[in-house]
N, C-alpha and C positions, 0 to 999 in steps of 0.2 A: 351931472348929466348922465342919463342912461343911453349909452351909445347904441346899443342894440335896438332900443325902442325908437331912437331917432332914425336909424337906417330902415327899420321896419316901416315907419311912417312914410319915408321918402319913396321907398321901393313899392309900397302898396299903391301909392299914387301913380307910379310909373307903370305898374302892371295894369291898373285900371285904364290908364290912358292908352296903353299899347293894345289891350285886348277888349276893352269895353266891359270887362267883368271885374268884380271885387274878389281878388284872389290873394292868397297868402304868399308873400315873397320868400318865406322860409329862410330867414337870416340866421346864420350860424358862424362861429369862428372858423377860420381856415385851418386845415390840419397841417399845412406846411407853409413856410414863409414865401416860397415862390408862387403860392396861390393867393397872395395878398393877405390882408388882415381879416376880412370877412368874406363870406360867400352868400349870394342870394340864389337859392336852389329851387325856387318855386316854378320855374319853367317846365320842369319835368312833370309835376302834377298837373299844371295848366294844360300841357300838351294832350294829356289823356282826356281832360274835360272838353277841350276845344277841337280835338281831332286835328291837331297841327303838329308840325315838327318842333320839338323843344328848342332847337338852336335858333330857328326863325323867330320864335317868341322872345328868346333871350336877347337877340340882336335888336328887336324892336323896343324892348324894355330899356336897354342901354341907351338907345337913341332918345327915349322919352324921359329918362331919369334926370332930375334936377339936383345934382350933387356936386357941382363945381366948387362949392365952398368947403367941402370936406373930403372929397376924393381926388387923388392925384391921377388915378387911372381906373377905368373899368374895362374888363376884358371877358369875352365869352370863351369858355374852355370846354373841351370834351363835347358831349352831346347837348349841353345847354346850361352849364354852370356859369354864374356871373361872379368873377373875382373882383373884389373891391380893395383897392390899394389906397389907404388913407393918406392924406397930406401930413407930413411931419409937423408943419406949423399948426395945423388944426389940432393934432394930438397934444402938442406942447401947450397950446392955449387952453385946451380942455382940462389938462392936468393943473395948469396954473389957476384956473377958475374953480376947480373942484374943492369943496370944503374938506378939511382934514378933521376927522373925528379923533380927538386926542384920547389917550388911554384913560380909563376911569380910575385906574390905580397905577401911578408912576412907579417904575422899578429902577433899580440901579443895575445897569447891564455893562459887563465887560465884553468888549469885542476884540478878540485876538486875531490880528490879520497882518498881512504883508510878510513879516518874519523872514527877511533875507538872511542868507549865510554870508557873514562878513568875510572880507579878503577875496571875495569873488563877485563878479557882476551878477545882478539879478537876472534870473531866467524867466521864461514865460509863465511858469507856475507861480512865482512870486508876484509877477505883474497881475495875474488873474486874481490872486488872493487880495492884492492891494485894491483893485477896482471893485471887486465884489464886496469886500469888507467895508470900503468907504461908502458904498451905496447903502449898506445895511445901517451904518452908524447915522447917516443922514436921515434915513427913514425913521429910525428909532427916536432920534432927537426931535423930528417933526411931530412925532406922536406924543411927545412930552416926557420921554424917559430920560433919566440921568445916565448918560453914556460915558464910559471910560475906555478910551482907546489904549490898547496895549500892543506895542510892536516888539514881539518876543524874538529879537534878532539872535541868530546863531553866532555867538562870539566866543564859544567855549569848548570847541570840539577838536577832533584829531587834526583838522586842517591847519590849526595854528601850531600844533607840535611839529608837523611836517615842515611848515613854512619857516619856523624859527630855526630848526636844525639845519635846513637847507641854506638859509642866509648866513648862519654862523659858519658853516663849513665851506661855503663858496666865496664868501667875502663880498657878495652882491649887496646892492643898496636899493631901497624902495622909496619912491617919492610920490608916485601916482598909483591909482587903482590898476591901470594897465600894467605897471611893473609887477604888482602883486599877483595879477592874473597869470603873467608869464612865469613868475617864480613858483606859483602854486602848481601849475601844470608840470613844471620840471620836478618839483618835490613829490608830486603824486606818482610820477614815473619811477622815481627812486624808491618811494614807499612800496610800490607794487612789485618791484624787482629785487630789492635789496633788503633781506630780513633784518640785518643789523641796523640799517637806517630806520626801518619801521619800528624797531624796538626803541631806538633812541628818541624817535618822534613821540612814541607813547609815553616814555618816561618824562619828556618835556611837558606833555599835557598834565601829568601828575604834578610836576614842579609848578606849572602855571596855577593849577588849582590850589596848591599849597602856599602860593604867594611869594615864590622865589623872586627877589627884586629885579634881576637882569631880565628874566623871562617876562615878568610883568611889564617892564618898560618897553620891550620890543612889541609885545602884544598890544599895549595901549596905542602905540604909533599906528599899527595896522588898523585898529578900530577907528581912529580919528579919520584916516584916509577914506575908509569904507563908508562911514556914516555920512561924511560930507557928500560923497557921490550919491548915496541913497536919497538924501534930502534934495539934491538937485533934480533927481528923477521925480520925486513927489511934487515938487514945485512946478515942474514942467507939465505934469499931468493934472494939476489942480487938485491933488489929493490933500486931505486935511491933516494928515499925519505931520508931526513936528518932532524935534529932538526930545521934547518934554514927554512924548508918548513912548519913548524907547524904554522898555523894561527887559534888558538883555538876559540871556542865560546866566551870565556872570553875576547878576544882581542877587541871585539865589544861592550863591556859593556857600555863604556862611551857614545857611539853613540846611544844607544837604546832610551833614552828619546827624542833625536832629530828625530829619525825615527817616533815615535808616534806623535811628534809635527808637523812634515811635513805632515803626513797623515791627521791630523786634519786640517791643513791649506788648504789642497786640498779638504776639506769637504768630506773625504772618511770614517771617523769614525762614528760608531753607538754604543751606549751603550746598551749592552744586558746582563741582569742579573748581572750588575755591571762591566762587562768586556768590553774592547774596541775592537771592531770588524770591519772588512771591509767586506761588502756584495757587490759582483759584480753580475750583472744579469746573466752572462754566467755560473755561478756555482750554480747548484741546485741539490737537492737530488732526490731519487726515488719518494718521495712524492710531488715533484715539489716545495718544499720550498727552499729558498736561503741557501747556505752553507757558513757559515762565515769563515774568516781567523782571528783567535783571535791573537791580538798583545800585549795585556796587560790584565792580570787577574784582578779579582776584588780586590785581596789583593795587587796589585801594581807590582807583579812579571811579568817578561817577558817570552816569549816562544821561541821555536826553530824558529818559523816563523819570529819573530822580529829580531832574529840574522841573519837569512838568508837574510832578506831585507837589514840589515846593511851591510852584505857581498857583496850584489849586488852593493850598493853605493860605497863601498871601491874599488871594482874591476873596477868600471867605473871611479871614481874621482881620486883615488890614483894610481892604477896600469895602468890606461889608456888602458884597454884591449879591443880588437875587438871582442873576443869570450870568453865565459865561459862555460866549459863543466863539467857536474856533473855526476859522475859515482856512482850510487846507485841502489838498487834493485827496481824492477818494482812496488812494493807496494807503493812507494813514488811518483809515477807519478802524482797523483792528487795534492798532496802537492806542487810539483814544478810547475805545471800548474798555481796554485793559486799564488804562489810567483812571478812567471814571469809576470803574468797579473797585480797584484797589483803594482809591481815595475814599470811597464810601466805606469799605471794609475797615479802613484805618481810622475812621471817624474824622477825616479831614474836611468833609463837606458840611459837617454840622447839621445834616438832615434838612437843609434849607435851600442851598443853591442848586439851580438847574444847570447842569453841564451839558452843552449841546455842540456836537460836531456838525458843521455845515459843509459837506464835501462838494468839490467840483471835479470834473473829469480832467483827463490829461490830453495835451496836444500831441498827436502822433504823426510821425513821418510816414512816407509811403511804405517803409519797411515794417510799419506797425510798432515801432519803438518810439 
């Protein structure tokens, strides 16, 4: 269905009925949601030809228009614009009836979305990624592509070191996500105010990454509590993600030394303040100095960047993907530009996968934060 053509036909009849002249209704998409879905702006031109007030013509056109089957509301705005608010049920049926032209060449597409940080409740950014990502996978599947959902949950960061050390030293226990949230906030306060606590937390992350049994056991308990809560949220929203789609940061742990070794073999690593970094000429700061991508800290720990590089390799070598789409907020745009560039320089992409960041904006409060 050509919706613009349908509206043009209906409003052409209405203009002729209202004025006795065959006039163009000038149908166009509305510039803002409050102005409806479409606008019929022909009254302005008709007023000049008929020597009448455009608003009078617009009101007569609205009275003559036979659009009850597709429009919820018509309203005259300004000097004579006609705002057309379509019925949701009409749009729904139009979409249901529309034929879908499937892709001429199906691709294997990884969609990386939702990606909550475990041990904490999902915030609005995770919910936006979840909904946008799920819409994308449904569209791609409808087009005939082989879609692989990847929920790259954050289960391997500093928050776990803080939480584990706090619970160890306080003797507190956790059974629900609400408990973890409370303990996380308390541990974050300690982390920000107590340098010794912060250092112990960082060392516990290193122990976690090294596989220390007691640390791993506590961590696994937190993960189960958090993932159960995430799945309840997905089920409530009707999102198609399941536990089988979880490919957490921790899943790449064994590959992280190999990532660093391969970067070193390509002569891409530079030691800076004890950390292993990649400097590419295309990434500079406002001061003109190169901006590093840090892949291993001075204490031997790895970062999100290292895990993201490992994920690229996995998606190329194991999943054999043609495309990988990343749904995150726009503030991570620079991070992903660096990741994609370093992955290409290191040969991880195999010169075949298309890596695409699909950013969305942030929800701001009245204070702009």
